[in-house]
C-alpha positions as CSV (number, residue, x, y, z in Angstrom):
1,M,-40.6,2.9,-28.5
2,N,-40.4,-0.2,-26.4
3,N,-39.0,0.6,-23.0
4,A,-38.7,-3.1,-22.0
5,N,-35.5,-3.4,-24.0
6,N,-33.9,-0.3,-22.2
7,E,-34.6,-1.6,-18.7
8,P,-31.7,-3.4,-16.9
9,T,-32.4,-6.9,-15.8
10,L,-31.5,-8.2,-12.3
11,E,-29.0,-10.6,-13.8
12,S,-27.2,-7.7,-15.5
13,I,-26.5,-5.9,-12.2
14,G,-23.1,-6.7,-10.9
15,D,-24.0,-7.5,-7.3
16,Y,-27.3,-9.2,-7.8
17,N,-26.5,-12.5,-6.2
18,T,-23.8,-11.5,-3.6
19,L,-21.8,-8.5,-2.6
20,K,-18.2,-8.8,-3.6
21,G,-15.0,-6.9,-3.1
22,S,-15.1,-3.3,-1.8
23,K,-18.9,-3.2,-1.6
24,K,-18.8,-6.0,0.9
25,K,-16.1,-4.3,2.9
26,I,-18.1,-1.1,3.0
27,V,-21.2,-2.8,4.2
28,W,-19.4,-4.7,7.0
29,S,-17.6,-1.5,8.0
30,V,-20.9,0.4,8.3
31,I,-22.4,-2.4,10.4
32,L,-19.3,-2.5,12.7
33,V,-19.2,1.3,13.1
34,G,-22.9,1.2,14.1
35,L,-22.3,-1.5,16.6
36,V,-19.3,0.3,18.1
37,I,-21.2,3.6,18.4
38,G,-24.2,1.7,20.0
39,A,-21.9,0.1,22.5
40,V,-20.2,3.3,23.5
41,Y,-23.6,5.0,23.9
42,A,-24.9,2.2,26.0
43,T,-21.8,2.2,28.2
44,L,-21.9,6.0,28.7
45,N,-25.7,5.9,29.3
46,S,-25.4,3.2,32.0
47,N,-22.5,5.0,33.8
48,Y,-23.8,8.5,33.7
49,S,-27.6,8.2,33.7
50,N,-28.1,8.1,37.5
51,V,-28.6,11.5,39.1
52,D,-27.8,11.7,42.8
53,D,-29.1,15.2,43.3
54,Q,-32.7,14.6,42.4
55,I,-35.4,16.1,44.6
56,K,-37.5,13.3,45.9
57,I,-41.2,13.9,46.1
58,N,-43.3,11.6,48.3
59,D,-46.7,12.8,47.1
60,P,-48.7,9.8,45.8
61,I,-51.2,10.5,43.1
62,K,-54.7,10.0,44.4
63,S,-57.6,9.1,42.2
64,A,-59.8,11.9,41.0
65,E,-63.4,12.1,42.0
66,R,-65.9,11.2,39.4
67,K,-69.0,13.2,38.9
């Protein structure tokens, strides 16, 4: 049996050259949702990332002795 005749070619695939119709809308909606989620995360992270009740330690790290 020759499997080369059973394999689809790139030209026979419906969206080989460009995305059209509903596939294009789905791709754009996934990209936009990802951007919106990233923007919300970045905004929340910048507003709530500072902690005012940290314990400040003023103990500088000294170099270790070499033997």
